[in-house]
N, C-alpha and C positions, 0 to 999 in steps of 0.2 A: 666382568670375567673373560678371563682369554679365549684367542678364536679357536686354536687347540681345545679349550676344553667345549663350545659353540657346538663347532664340527663334532665334535663325539653324541650329542646330547643330539641332535640333528641326526645322525645318523642310526643313533638309535633308533628313534624316533620311527624312520625309515623305515625300520626291519633290516640292519646289520645288525650284522653279529660278531665279537668282538674277539678275539685271540688273543691278540697282548695290544693294548694299547701307546703306551708309551714308545711302539715302534710304528707308529699311526698304520697297521695291516687287517684288514676285515677279514670276516668268513662271509662269501655267497652263494648265498642258497648248500648246494653241495660242502660244503665247508670244507673243501682244498683248495678250491681258485681264494685267492689271498688278490689284492684290489684294495689301492690307496683309500682315502678317506676325500670323500668330496668336498673342496676347501668351497662350503657353503657362506664363510665370508667375504670372499673376494672373488666368488664367478653366480653371475646373475642365473648359468643357464641348469645351474645346480643348485639353484632355492625354486627357481621357474618348478623343477621337480620335485624336490619338496612340498612344495605349498601345493599343489596336486594333491598329497593324503590327505588333507584336515577336510575335515568334514562339512559338507555341502549340502546336503539333506535338511534333516526335522532339527538338529546342533546347531544348524547355521552361526547362530551365535553368544553360542555355547562356550569354555571352552573349549581347546581340540576344532574349535567350528571358523570356518575362511571366515565368517565376520564380525567373528571379537578377533583376528588375524587381524581384517583391514581395517578394523579403529584401532586397532593397538598401534600399525603403522603409521596410521595417521598419526595419534599422536605422538610418536619418536619423531616423523618430519619433524613436525612444527605447521613453517610456514612455506614451507614446500609442498609443489604437489604427488602422491605416493606415488606416479608412473615415473619417477625422477629419481627415488627412490634405490640407493646403492646396496646392493650385494649385504654390509655388513652390517646395516640397519633391517632391509627384510630379513636377518640370519637371527642380529636381536626382537624385532617383535613376535615372530616365529617363538624362541625360544618363550615366551613371557607368558605368550598364546597359551603353548604345554605345559605353563605353571612350574618351569625348571628353570625359570631363573635368579640368581645369586649376584647379590649387588655386595 
Protein backbone atom coordinates (compact mmCIF):
# COMPACT_ATOMS: atom_id res chain seq x y z
CA UNK A 1 0.00 0.00 0.00
CA UNK A 2 1.15 3.55 -0.64
CA UNK A 3 1.61 6.14 2.10
CA UNK A 4 -1.35 8.27 0.88
CA UNK A 5 -3.62 5.20 0.96
CA UNK A 6 -2.49 4.33 4.49
CA UNK A 7 -2.91 7.94 5.66
CA UNK A 8 -6.41 8.04 4.15
CA UNK A 9 -7.51 4.82 5.90
CA UNK A 10 -6.15 5.89 9.29
CA UNK A 11 -7.66 9.39 9.01
CA UNK A 12 -11.04 7.92 8.14
CA UNK A 13 -10.87 5.54 11.11
CA UNK A 14 -9.98 8.47 13.38
CA UNK A 15 -13.16 10.29 12.35
CA UNK A 16 -12.07 12.58 9.53
CA UNK A 17 -14.62 13.17 6.80
CA UNK A 18 -13.19 13.50 3.31
CA UNK A 19 -14.29 16.16 0.87
CA UNK A 20 -11.86 15.26 -1.90
CA UNK A 21 -9.05 12.78 -1.40
CA UNK A 22 -7.02 13.51 -4.54
CA UNK A 23 -6.13 16.97 -3.20
CA UNK A 24 -5.66 15.71 0.33
CA UNK A 25 -8.29 17.92 1.93
CA UNK A 26 -10.58 16.84 4.74
CA UNK A 27 -13.47 18.42 6.57
CA UNK A 28 -13.22 18.70 10.34
CA UNK A 29 -16.19 19.05 12.64
CA UNK A 30 -18.42 21.77 11.22
CA UNK A 31 -17.74 20.75 7.63
CA UNK A 32 -16.24 24.10 6.70
CA UNK A 33 -12.75 23.97 8.19
CA UNK A 34 -10.25 22.27 5.91
CA UNK A 35 -6.87 20.90 6.93
CA UNK A 36 -4.30 18.59 5.39
CA UNK A 37 -4.47 14.89 6.14
CA UNK A 38 -2.06 13.97 8.97
CA UNK A 39 1.04 12.21 7.65
CA UNK A 40 0.71 9.11 9.80
CA UNK A 41 3.39 7.24 7.84
CA UNK A 42 6.08 9.80 8.70
CA UNK A 43 4.93 11.49 11.91
CA UNK A 44 5.20 9.69 15.25
CA UNK A 45 3.05 12.35 16.93
CA UNK A 46 0.23 11.72 14.47
CA UNK A 47 0.51 7.97 15.05
CA UNK A 48 0.39 8.51 18.80
CA UNK A 49 -2.93 10.32 18.38
CA UNK A 50 -4.24 7.56 16.09
CA UNK A 51 -3.23 4.85 18.58
CA UNK A 52 -5.49 6.49 21.17
CA UNK A 53 -8.54 5.55 19.07
CA UNK A 54 -8.01 1.80 19.48
CA UNK A 55 -10.12 -0.07 22.03
CA UNK A 56 -8.48 -0.49 25.42
CA UNK A 57 -11.42 -2.03 27.21
CA UNK A 58 -13.13 -5.36 26.83
CA UNK A 59 -11.91 -5.87 23.24
CA UNK A 60 -8.25 -5.16 24.07
CA UNK A 61 -6.91 -8.22 22.21
CA UNK A 62 -9.58 -8.37 19.49
CA UNK A 63 -9.70 -6.69 16.08
CA UNK A 64 -9.61 -2.90 16.64
CA UNK A 65 -8.05 -3.44 20.06
CA UNK A 66 -4.82 -1.95 21.36
CA UNK A 67 -3.47 -5.34 22.45
CA UNK A 68 -4.05 -6.71 18.94
CA UNK A 69 -2.21 -3.64 17.59
CA UNK A 70 0.79 -4.27 19.88
CA UNK A 71 0.96 -7.91 18.77
CA UNK A 72 0.80 -6.87 15.12
CA UNK A 73 3.47 -4.22 15.64
CA UNK A 74 5.71 -6.81 17.31
CA UNK A 75 5.43 -9.02 14.22
CA UNK A 76 6.21 -6.12 11.87
CA UNK A 77 9.22 -5.01 13.92
CA UNK A 78 10.47 -8.60 14.04
CA UNK A 79 13.87 -8.35 15.80
CA UNK A 80 13.70 -4.77 17.03
CA UNK A 81 11.88 -3.51 20.11
CA UNK A 82 8.49 -1.94 19.42
CA UNK A 83 9.47 1.19 21.34
CA UNK A 84 11.84 2.03 18.48
CA UNK A 85 9.26 1.36 15.76
CA UNK A 86 9.09 3.97 13.03
CA UNK A 87 5.93 5.87 12.16
CA UNK A 88 5.71 3.81 8.98
CA UNK A 89 5.83 0.53 10.92
CA UNK A 90 3.22 1.80 13.35
CA UNK A 91 0.96 2.94 10.50
CA UNK A 92 1.17 -0.48 8.84
CA UNK A 93 0.37 -2.22 12.13
CA UNK A 94 -2.56 0.13 12.68
CA UNK A 95 -4.07 -0.55 9.26
CA UNK A 96 -3.59 -4.30 9.75
CA UNK A 97 -5.23 -4.04 13.18
CA UNK A 98 -8.36 -2.49 11.72
CA UNK A 99 -8.32 -5.12 8.95
CA UNK A 100 -7.94 -2.71 6.03
CA UNK A 101 -4.50 -3.80 4.75
CA UNK A 102 -4.28 -4.77 1.08
CA UNK A 103 -1.29 -6.72 -0.23
